[in-house]
Biopython code that builds the backbone (N, CA, C, O; Angstrom):
import numpy as np
from Bio.PDB.StructureBuilder import StructureBuilder

atoms = [
    (1, "MET", "N", (-75.381, -48.956, -83.718)),
    (1, "MET", "CA", (-73.863, -47.994, -83.860)),
    (1, "MET", "C", (-73.666, -48.412, -85.207)),
    (1, "MET", "O", (-74.042, -49.534, -85.546)),
    (2, "ASP", "N", (-73.130, -47.653, -85.999)),
    (2, "ASP", "CA", (-72.889, -47.686, -87.252)),
    (2, "ASP", "C", (-72.000, -48.069, -88.009)),
    (2, "ASP", "O", (-71.268, -48.283, -87.042)),
    (3, "PHE", "N", (-71.440, -48.328, -88.766)),
    (3, "PHE", "CA", (-70.292, -49.188, -89.577)),
    (3, "PHE", "C", (-68.897, -47.757, -88.935)),
    (3, "PHE", "O", (-67.833, -47.830, -88.319)),
    (4, "ASP", "N", (-69.492, -46.935, -89.364)),
    (4, "ASP", "CA", (-67.853, -46.030, -88.897)),
    (4, "ASP", "C", (-68.136, -45.726, -87.483)),
    (4, "ASP", "O", (-66.982, -45.648, -87.063)),
    (5, "ASN", "N", (-68.847, -45.515, -86.531)),
    (5, "ASN", "CA", (-68.591, -45.189, -85.069)),
    (5, "ASN", "C", (-68.183, -47.230, -84.472)),
    (5, "ASN", "O", (-68.572, -47.559, -83.351)),
    (6, "LEU", "N", (-67.593, -48.070, -85.177)),
    (6, "LEU", "CA", (-67.706, -49.455, -84.645)),
    (6, "LEU", "C", (-65.959, -49.243, -85.288)),
    (6, "LEU", "O", (-64.815, -49.187, -84.837)),
    (7, "LEU", "N", (-66.335, -49.209, -85.987)),
    (7, "LEU", "CA", (-64.638, -49.267, -86.663)),
    (7, "LEU", "C", (-63.716, -47.847, -85.569)),
    (7, "LEU", "O", (-62.752, -48.041, -84.829)),
    (8, "GLY", "N", (-64.004, -47.308, -85.673)),
    (8, "GLY", "CA", (-63.533, -45.951, -84.707)),
    (8, "GLY", "C", (-63.329, -47.016, -83.480)),
    (8, "GLY", "O", (-62.379, -47.710, -83.117)),
    (9, "PHE", "N", (-64.603, -46.830, -83.035)),
    (9, "PHE", "CA", (-64.393, -47.767, -81.337)),
    (9, "PHE", "C", (-63.153, -49.243, -81.773)),
    (9, "PHE", "O", (-62.568, -49.650, -80.770)),
    (10, "ILE", "N", (-62.895, -49.745, -82.678)),
    (10, "ILE", "CA", (-62.229, -50.400, -82.603)),
    (10, "ILE", "C", (-60.517, -49.922, -82.344)),
    (10, "ILE", "O", (-59.766, -49.942, -81.368)),
    (11, "ALA", "N", (-60.368, -49.437, -83.991)),
    (11, "ALA", "CA", (-59.212, -48.341, -83.511)),
    (11, "ALA", "C", (-58.868, -47.832, -82.295)),
    (11, "ALA", "O", (-57.751, -47.959, -81.794)),
    (12, "ALA", "N", (-59.778, -47.268, -81.810)),
    (12, "ALA", "CA", (-59.503, -46.876, -80.523)),
    (12, "ALA", "C", (-59.000, -47.395, -79.631)),
    (12, "ALA", "O", (-58.141, -46.992, -78.847)),
    (13, "SER", "N", (-59.835, -48.888, -79.765)),
    (13, "SER", "CA", (-59.403, -50.015, -78.898)),
    (13, "SER", "C", (-57.986, -50.056, -78.269)),
    (13, "SER", "O", (-57.390, -49.866, -77.208)),
    (14, "MET", "N", (-57.727, -50.579, -80.141)),
    (14, "MET", "CA", (-56.595, -51.114, -80.293)),
    (14, "MET", "C", (-55.040, -49.663, -79.828)),
    (14, "MET", "O", (-54.231, -50.047, -78.983)),
    (15, "THR", "N", (-54.874, -48.543, -80.288)),
    (15, "THR", "CA", (-53.870, -47.871, -80.063)),
    (15, "THR", "C", (-54.234, -47.457, -78.556)),
    (15, "THR", "O", (-53.289, -46.728, -78.254)),
    (16, "THR", "N", (-55.045, -47.521, -77.502)),
    (16, "THR", "CA", (-55.486, -46.924, -76.303)),
    (16, "THR", "C", (-55.403, -47.792, -75.835)),
    (16, "THR", "O", (-55.301, -47.450, -74.657)),
    (17, "ALA", "N", (-55.331, -49.698, -75.896)),
    (17, "ALA", "CA", (-54.744, -50.647, -74.975)),
    (17, "ALA", "C", (-53.100, -50.593, -75.404)),
    (17, "ALA", "O", (-52.320, -50.788, -74.471)),
    (18, "ALA", "N", (-52.630, -50.391, -76.483)),
    (18, "ALA", "CA", (-50.959, -50.174, -76.166)),
    (18, "ALA", "C", (-50.358, -49.259, -75.277)),
    (18, "ALA", "O", (-49.212, -48.810, -75.229)),
    (19, "PHE", "N", (-51.322, -49.080, -74.609)),
    (19, "PHE", "CA", (-50.149, -47.841, -73.694)),
    (19, "PHE", "C", (-50.253, -48.529, -72.212)),
    (19, "PHE", "O", (-49.571, -48.321, -71.209)),
    (20, "ILE", "N", (-51.488, -49.536, -72.458)),
    (20, "ILE", "CA", (-51.506, -50.573, -71.081)),
    (20, "ILE", "C", (-50.226, -51.239, -70.441)),
    (20, "ILE", "O", (-49.710, -50.961, -69.358)),
    (21, "PRO", "N", (-49.904, -52.016, -71.202)),
    (21, "PRO", "CA", (-48.747, -52.545, -70.861)),
    (21, "PRO", "C", (-47.222, -51.531, -70.193)),
    (21, "PRO", "O", (-46.510, -51.699, -69.203)),
    (22, "GLN", "N", (-47.223, -50.678, -71.096)),
    (22, "GLN", "CA", (-46.607, -49.366, -70.805)),
    (22, "GLN", "C", (-46.423, -48.966, -69.196)),
    (22, "GLN", "O", (-45.425, -48.933, -68.477)),
    (23, "THR", "N", (-47.565, -48.732, -68.999)),
    (23, "THR", "CA", (-48.329, -47.817, -67.632)),
    (23, "THR", "C", (-47.842, -48.984, -66.308)),
    (23, "THR", "O", (-47.112, -48.806, -65.333)),
    (24, "TYR", "N", (-48.649, -50.283, -66.809)),
    (24, "TYR", "CA", (-48.354, -51.296, -66.140)),
    (24, "TYR", "C", (-46.835, -51.891, -65.674)),
    (24, "TYR", "O", (-46.793, -52.579, -64.654)),
    (25, "HIS", "N", (-45.783, -51.663, -66.310)),
    (25, "HIS", "CA", (-44.647, -51.933, -65.975)),
    (25, "HIS", "C", (-43.941, -50.786, -65.403)),
    (25, "HIS", "O", (-42.994, -50.774, -64.616)),
    (26, "SER", "N", (-44.696, -49.656, -66.045)),
    (26, "SER", "CA", (-44.152, -48.362, -64.566)),
    (26, "SER", "C", (-44.504, -47.832, -63.663)),
    (26, "SER", "O", (-44.282, -46.645, -63.428)),
    (27, "ILE", "N", (-45.233, -48.719, -62.846)),
    (27, "ILE", "CA", (-46.250, -48.739, -62.209)),
    (27, "ILE", "C", (-45.159, -49.890, -61.200)),
    (27, "ILE", "O", (-44.721, -49.667, -60.071)),
    (28, "ILE", "N", (-44.992, -50.840, -61.861)),
    (28, "ILE", "CA", (-44.738, -52.494, -61.141)),
    (28, "ILE", "C", (-43.642, -52.106, -60.774)),
    (28, "ILE", "O", (-43.470, -51.935, -59.567)),
    (29, "THR", "N", (-42.311, -51.788, -61.934)),
    (29, "THR", "CA", (-41.212, -51.600, -62.021)),
    (29, "THR", "C", (-40.781, -49.846, -60.961)),
    (29, "THR", "O", (-39.708, -49.610, -60.404)),
    (30, "LYS", "N", (-41.299, -49.462, -60.979)),
    (30, "LYS", "CA", (-40.997, -47.801, -60.830)),
    (30, "LYS", "C", (-39.961, -47.220, -61.545)),
    (30, "LYS", "O", (-39.656, -46.028, -61.524)),
    (31, "ASP", "N", (-39.163, -48.559, -62.502)),
    (31, "ASP", "CA", (-38.144, -48.075, -63.296)),
    (31, "ASP", "C", (-38.354, -47.098, -64.462)),
    (31, "ASP", "O", (-38.702, -47.655, -65.503)),
    (32, "LEU", "N", (-38.207, -45.637, -64.523)),
    (32, "LEU", "CA", (-38.799, -44.359, -65.572)),
    (32, "LEU", "C", (-37.367, -44.125, -66.148)),
    (32, "LEU", "O", (-37.202, -43.473, -67.178)),
    (33, "SER", "N", (-36.199, -44.756, -65.351)),
    (33, "SER", "CA", (-35.317, -44.525, -66.763)),
    (33, "SER", "C", (-35.288, -43.540, -68.107)),
    (33, "SER", "O", (-34.940, -42.410, -68.450)),
    (34, "GLY", "N", (-36.007, -44.974, -68.721)),
    (34, "GLY", "CA", (-35.826, -44.787, -70.101)),
    (34, "GLY", "C", (-37.140, -43.505, -71.094)),
    (34, "GLY", "O", (-37.242, -42.887, -72.154)),
    (35, "ILE", "N", (-37.892, -43.769, -69.772)),
    (35, "ILE", "CA", (-39.206, -42.658, -70.472)),
    (35, "ILE", "C", (-38.666, -41.238, -70.504)),
    (35, "ILE", "O", (-37.958, -40.906, -69.553)),
    (36, "SER", "N", (-38.936, -40.226, -71.605)),
    (36, "SER", "CA", (-38.603, -39.635, -72.160)),
    (36, "SER", "C", (-40.403, -38.270, -71.202)),
    (36, "SER", "O", (-41.594, -38.374, -70.907)),
    (37, "LEU", "N", (-39.275, -37.255, -71.174)),
    (37, "LEU", "CA", (-40.421, -36.170, -69.850)),
    (37, "LEU", "C", (-40.696, -35.878, -71.353)),
    (37, "LEU", "O", (-41.677, -36.569, -71.629)),
    (38, "GLY", "N", (-40.444, -35.433, -72.068)),
    (38, "GLY", "CA", (-40.447, -34.112, -73.547)),
    (38, "GLY", "C", (-41.850, -35.187, -74.251)),
    (38, "GLY", "O", (-42.982, -34.750, -74.459)),
    (39, "MET", "N", (-41.544, -36.178, -74.436)),
    (39, "MET", "CA", (-42.630, -36.822, -75.250)),
    (39, "MET", "C", (-44.110, -36.883, -74.841)),
    (39, "MET", "O", (-45.152, -36.605, -75.434)),
    (40, "TYR", "N", (-43.699, -37.554, -73.070)),
    (40, "TYR", "CA", (-45.079, -37.594, -73.043)),
    (40, "TYR", "C", (-45.788, -36.677, -72.566)),
    (40, "TYR", "O", (-47.007, -36.846, -72.561)),
    (41, "SER", "N", (-45.212, -35.433, -72.026)),
    (41, "SER", "CA", (-45.349, -33.745, -71.973)),
    (41, "SER", "C", (-45.932, -34.143, -73.229)),
    (41, "SER", "O", (-46.773, -35.037, -73.140)),
    (42, "ALA", "N", (-45.662, -33.649, -74.483)),
    (42, "ALA", "CA", (-46.319, -32.978, -75.993)),
    (42, "ALA", "C", (-47.292, -34.468, -76.116)),
    (42, "ALA", "O", (-48.269, -34.370, -76.858)),
    (43, "PHE", "N", (-47.128, -35.466, -75.610)),
    (43, "PHE", "CA", (-48.433, -36.943, -76.075)),
    (43, "PHE", "C", (-49.351, -36.434, -75.560)),
    (43, "PHE", "O", (-50.224, -36.171, -76.387)),
    (44, "SER", "N", (-49.796, -35.925, -73.738)),
    (44, "SER", "CA", (-50.581, -35.965, -73.115)),
    (44, "SER", "C", (-51.394, -34.675, -73.747)),
    (44, "SER", "O", (-52.619, -34.760, -73.666)),
    (45, "ILE", "N", (-50.878, -33.546, -74.339)),
    (45, "ILE", "CA", (-51.417, -32.099, -74.566)),
    (45, "ILE", "C", (-51.917, -33.037, -75.804)),
    (45, "ILE", "O", (-52.933, -33.644, -75.465)),
    (46, "GLY", "N", (-51.459, -33.374, -77.303)),
    (46, "GLY", "CA", (-51.999, -34.133, -77.943)),
    (46, "GLY", "C", (-53.370, -34.890, -77.814)),
    (46, "GLY", "O", (-54.396, -34.842, -78.493)),
    (47, "VAL", "N", (-53.075, -35.488, -76.881)),
    (47, "VAL", "CA", (-54.228, -35.837, -76.463)),
    (47, "VAL", "C", (-55.471, -35.447, -75.959)),
    (47, "VAL", "O", (-56.503, -36.089, -76.150)),
    (48, "ILE", "N", (-55.365, -33.982, -75.055)),
    (48, "ILE", "CA", (-56.223, -33.274, -74.653)),
    (48, "ILE", "C", (-56.771, -32.386, -75.948)),
    (48, "ILE", "O", (-57.890, -31.895, -75.797)),
    (49, "LEU", "N", (-56.167, -32.161, -77.065)),
    (49, "LEU", "CA", (-56.316, -31.538, -77.975)),
    (49, "LEU", "C", (-57.612, -32.761, -78.601)),
    (49, "LEU", "O", (-58.836, -32.669, -78.685)),
    (50, "TRP", "N", (-56.761, -33.726, -78.911)),
    (50, "TRP", "CA", (-58.291, -35.027, -79.714)),
    (50, "TRP", "C", (-59.767, -34.643, -78.818)),
    (50, "TRP", "O", (-60.749, -34.115, -79.341)),
    (51, "ILE", "N", (-59.658, -35.072, -77.237)),
    (51, "ILE", "CA", (-60.857, -34.739, -77.043)),
    (51, "ILE", "C", (-61.683, -33.463, -76.849)),
    (51, "ILE", "O", (-62.877, -33.299, -76.600)),
    (52, "ILE", "N", (-60.281, -32.290, -77.115)),
    (52, "ILE", "CA", (-61.654, -31.118, -78.145)),
    (52, "ILE", "C", (-61.970, -31.257, -78.981)),
    (52, "ILE", "O", (-63.155, -30.993, -79.181)),
    (53, "TYR", "N", (-61.183, -31.748, -80.031)),
    (53, "TYR", "CA", (-61.884, -32.266, -81.185)),
    (53, "TYR", "C", (-62.973, -33.080, -81.227)),
    (53, "TYR", "O", (-63.981, -33.024, -81.932)),
    (54, "GLY", "N", (-62.541, -34.063, -80.134)),
    (54, "GLY", "CA", (-63.794, -35.661, -80.745)),
    (54, "GLY", "C", (-64.781, -34.357, -80.046)),
    (54, "GLY", "O", (-65.918, -34.739, -80.324)),
    (55, "ILE", "N", (-64.858, -33.644, -79.641)),
    (55, "ILE", "CA", (-66.310, -32.946, -78.372)),
    (55, "ILE", "C", (-66.550, -32.251, -79.380)),
    (55, "ILE", "O", (-67.704, -32.551, -79.688)),
    (56, "ARG", "N", (-65.971, -31.105, -80.465)),
    (56, "ARG", "CA", (-66.525, -30.283, -80.884)),
    (56, "ARG", "C", (-66.997, -31.395, -82.296)),
    (56, "ARG", "O", (-67.974, -31.028, -82.948)),
    (57, "ILE", "N", (-66.466, -32.383, -82.611)),
    (57, "ILE", "CA", (-67.457, -32.939, -84.065)),
    (57, "ILE", "C", (-68.542, -34.174, -83.831)),
    (57, "ILE", "O", (-69.010, -34.781, -84.794)),
    (58, "ASP", "N", (-68.971, -34.552, -82.166)),
    (58, "ASP", "CA", (-69.144, -34.857, -81.280)),
    (58, "ASP", "C", (-69.077, -36.515, -82.093)),
    (58, "ASP", "O", (-69.833, -37.101, -82.867)),
    (59, "SER", "N", (-68.055, -36.776, -81.591)),
    (59, "SER", "CA", (-67.535, -38.676, -81.929)),
    (59, "SER", "C", (-66.901, -38.922, -80.671)),
    (59, "SER", "O", (-65.922, -38.553, -80.022)),
    (60, "SER", "N", (-68.141, -39.912, -80.585)),
    (60, "SER", "CA", (-67.692, -41.002, -79.500)),
    (60, "SER", "C", (-66.519, -41.447, -79.646)),
    (60, "SER", "O", (-65.778, -40.758, -78.945)),
    (61, "PRO", "N", (-65.740, -42.521, -80.380)),
    (61, "PRO", "CA", (-64.828, -42.990, -80.330)),
    (61, "PRO", "C", (-63.429, -41.766, -79.960)),
    (61, "PRO", "O", (-62.560, -41.993, -79.117)),
    (62, "ILE", "N", (-63.478, -40.930, -80.518)),
    (62, "ILE", "CA", (-62.633, -39.768, -80.316)),
    (62, "ILE", "C", (-62.222, -40.015, -78.847)),
    (62, "ILE", "O", (-61.334, -40.570, -78.200)),
    (63, "ILE", "N", (-63.645, -39.112, -78.629)),
    (63, "ILE", "CA", (-64.222, -39.069, -77.098)),
    (63, "ILE", "C", (-63.222, -39.941, -75.698)),
    (63, "ILE", "O", (-62.260, -39.677, -74.977)),
    (64, "VAL", "N", (-63.967, -40.823, -75.874)),
    (64, "VAL", "CA", (-63.729, -42.138, -75.132)),
    (64, "VAL", "C", (-62.504, -42.871, -74.677)),
    (64, "VAL", "O", (-62.246, -43.255, -73.536)),
    (65, "ALA", "N", (-61.523, -43.046, -76.191)),
    (65, "ALA", "CA", (-60.337, -43.099, -76.315)),
    (65, "ALA", "C", (-59.624, -42.558, -75.548)),
    (65, "ALA", "O", (-59.006, -43.069, -74.615)),
    (66, "ASN", "N", (-59.661, -41.190, -75.966)),
    (66, "ASN", "CA", (-58.781, -40.130, -75.782)),
    (66, "ASN", "C", (-58.717, -39.917, -74.064)),
    (66, "ASN", "O", (-57.614, -39.927, -73.517)),
    (67, "ILE", "N", (-59.878, -39.741, -73.322)),
    (67, "ILE", "CA", (-60.125, -39.928, -72.865)),
    (67, "ILE", "C", (-59.542, -40.442, -70.997)),
    (67, "ILE", "O", (-59.384, -40.008, -69.856)),
    (68, "ILE", "N", (-59.377, -42.201, -72.253)),
    (68, "ILE", "CA", (-58.553, -43.048, -71.246)),
    (68, "ILE", "C", (-57.264, -43.357, -71.209)),
    (68, "ILE", "O", (-56.561, -43.734, -70.272)),
    (69, "THR", "N", (-56.846, -43.009, -73.178)),
    (69, "THR", "CA", (-55.449, -42.388, -72.855)),
    (69, "THR", "C", (-54.515, -41.728, -72.353)),
    (69, "THR", "O", (-53.307, -41.920, -72.217)),
    (70, "LEU", "N", (-55.572, -40.513, -71.957)),
    (70, "LEU", "CA", (-55.089, -38.929, -71.002)),
    (70, "LEU", "C", (-54.782, -40.169, -70.120)),
    (70, "LEU", "O", (-53.585, -40.435, -70.228)),
    (71, "GLY", "N", (-55.290, -40.844, -69.463)),
    (71, "GLY", "CA", (-55.450, -41.564, -67.893)),
    (71, "GLY", "C", (-54.361, -42.474, -67.865)),
    (71, "GLY", "O", (-53.868, -42.542, -66.740)),
    (72, "LEU", "N", (-53.804, -43.212, -68.731)),
    (72, "LEU", "CA", (-52.824, -43.992, -68.999)),
    (72, "LEU", "C", (-51.747, -43.066, -69.399)),
    (72, "LEU", "O", (-50.681, -43.481, -68.945)),
    (73, "SER", "N", (-51.628, -42.143, -69.967)),
    (73, "SER", "CA", (-50.281, -41.109, -70.437)),
    (73, "SER", "C", (-50.085, -40.704, -69.397)),
    (73, "SER", "O", (-49.079, -41.111, -68.815)),
    (74, "ALA", "N", (-51.194, -39.489, -68.569)),
    (74, "ALA", "CA", (-50.939, -39.036, -66.955)),
    (74, "ALA", "C", (-50.396, -39.893, -66.209)),
    (74, "ALA", "O", (-49.338, -39.381, -65.845)),
    (75, "THR", "N", (-50.525, -41.177, -65.645)),
    (75, "THR", "CA", (-50.376, -41.778, -64.849)),
    (75, "THR", "C", (-48.602, -41.934, -64.986)),
    (75, "THR", "O", (-47.838, -41.827, -64.026)),
    (76, "ILE", "N", (-48.146, -42.233, -66.542)),
    (76, "ILE", "CA", (-47.331, -42.523, -66.996)),
    (76, "ILE", "C", (-46.616, -41.375, -66.720)),
    (76, "ILE", "O", (-45.548, -41.639, -66.167)),
    (77, "LEU", "N", (-46.873, -39.813, -66.961)),
    (77, "LEU", "CA", (-46.153, -38.750, -66.728)),
    (77, "LEU", "C", (-46.004, -38.709, -65.193)),
    (77, "LEU", "O", (-44.917, -39.144, -64.811)),
    (78, "TYR", "N", (-46.502, -38.459, -64.619)),
    (78, "TYR", "CA", (-46.769, -38.562, -63.286)),
    (78, "TYR", "C", (-46.066, -39.207, -62.410)),
    (78, "TYR", "O", (-46.136, -38.789, -61.254)),
    (79, "LEU", "N", (-45.251, -40.322, -62.675)),
    (79, "LEU", "CA", (-44.343, -41.237, -62.672)),
    (79, "LEU", "C", (-43.023, -40.990, -62.911)),
    (79, "LEU", "O", (-42.278, -41.548, -62.106)),
    (80, "LYS", "N", (-42.484, -40.330, -63.762)),
    (80, "LYS", "CA", (-41.592, -40.282, -64.504)),
    (80, "LYS", "C", (-41.345, -38.484, -63.834)),
    (80, "LYS", "O", (-40.172, -38.113, -63.873)),
    (81, "ILE", "N", (-42.184, -37.647, -63.373)),
    (81, "ILE", "CA", (-41.740, -36.418, -62.867)),
    (81, "ILE", "C", (-41.433, -36.877, -60.988)),
    (81, "ILE", "O", (-40.520, -36.316, -60.382)),
    (82, "GLN", "N", (-42.241, -37.820, -60.365)),
    (82, "GLN", "CA", (-41.858, -38.403, -58.688)),
    (82, "GLN", "C", (-40.791, -39.153, -59.455)),
    (82, "GLN", "O", (-39.997, -38.673, -58.645)),
    (83, "HIS", "N", (-40.250, -39.659, -60.013)),
    (83, "HIS", "CA", (-38.349, -40.537, -60.184)),
    (83, "HIS", "C", (-38.093, -38.812, -60.636)),
    (83, "HIS", "O", (-37.771, -38.158, -59.644)),
    (84, "MET", "N", (-38.147, -38.274, -61.470)),
    (84, "MET", "CA", (-37.284, -37.116, -61.528)),
    (84, "MET", "C", (-36.529, -36.563, -60.143)),
    (84, "MET", "O", (-35.368, -36.408, -59.764)),
    (85, "ARG", "N", (-37.857, -36.360, -59.619)),
    (85, "ARG", "CA", (-37.682, -35.851, -57.893)),
    (85, "ARG", "C", (-36.738, -36.636, -57.278)),
    (85, "ARG", "O", (-35.924, -36.136, -56.501)),
    (86, "GLN", "N", (-36.752, -37.868, -57.551)),
    (86, "GLN", "CA", (-36.462, -38.863, -56.238)),
    (86, "GLN", "C", (-34.981, -39.073, -56.725)),
    (86, "GLN", "O", (-34.222, -39.220, -55.767)),
    (87, "THR", "N", (-34.261, -39.137, -58.156)),
    (87, "THR", "CA", (-33.246, -39.548, -59.086)),
    (87, "THR", "C", (-32.504, -38.220, -58.933)),
    (87, "THR", "O", (-31.426, -38.427, -58.376)),
    (88, "LYS", "N", (-32.752, -36.542, -59.317)),
    (88, "LYS", "CA", (-32.789, -35.421, -59.397)),
    (88, "LYS", "C", (-32.552, -35.940, -60.966)),
    (88, "LYS", "O", (-32.169, -34.925, -61.548)),
    (89, "GLU", "N", (-32.585, -36.749, -61.675)),
    (89, "GLU", "CA", (-32.441, -36.933, -63.199)),
    (89, "GLU", "C", (-32.658, -35.704, -64.121)),
    (89, "GLU", "O", (-33.799, -35.287, -64.323)),
    (90, "THR", "N", (-31.572, -35.125, -64.679)),
    (90, "THR", "CA", (-32.214, -34.102, -65.367)),
    (90, "THR", "C", (-32.176, -34.268, -67.439)),
    (90, "THR", "O", (-31.989, -33.413, -68.305)),
    (91, "GLN", "N", (-32.433, -35.676, -67.517)),
    (91, "GLN", "CA", (-31.905, -35.216, -69.301)),
    (91, "GLN", "C", (-33.660, -35.755, -69.051)),
    (91, "GLN", "O", (-34.257, -36.398, -68.187)),
    (92, "TYR", "N", (-34.117, -34.894, -70.681)),
    (92, "TYR", "CA", (-35.984, -35.354, -70.518)),
    (92, "TYR", "C", (-35.722, -35.917, -71.738)),
    (92, "TYR", "O", (-36.615, -36.500, -72.353)),
]
sb = StructureBuilder()
sb.init_structure("model")
sb.init_model(0)
sb.init_chain("A")
sb.init_seg("    ")
for serial, (resi, resn, name, xyz) in enumerate(atoms, 1):
    if name == "N":
        sb.init_residue(resn, " ", resi, " ")
    sb.init_atom(name, np.array(xyz, "f"), 0.0, 1.0, " ", f" {name:<3s}", serial, name[0])
structure = sb.get_structure()
């Protein structure tokens, strides 16, 4: 593995790992009142675009990190939607 890909994987690991505490907290506490539906929706769409970009330029660090990040952000997004349905929350 060349230095650029190694650097990419390290950076991707750090930014992806940053979502783990929020996802864990959201799953355990079921408290999503402080989570913005608009932000996580836009973020998830952006991550999908990063995956497409990574595929187009054949960059494993971008592809792998963003697939994992999409899983984490989609989990939070799903929980937020469930939370809104249960509480009839209308603020985004």
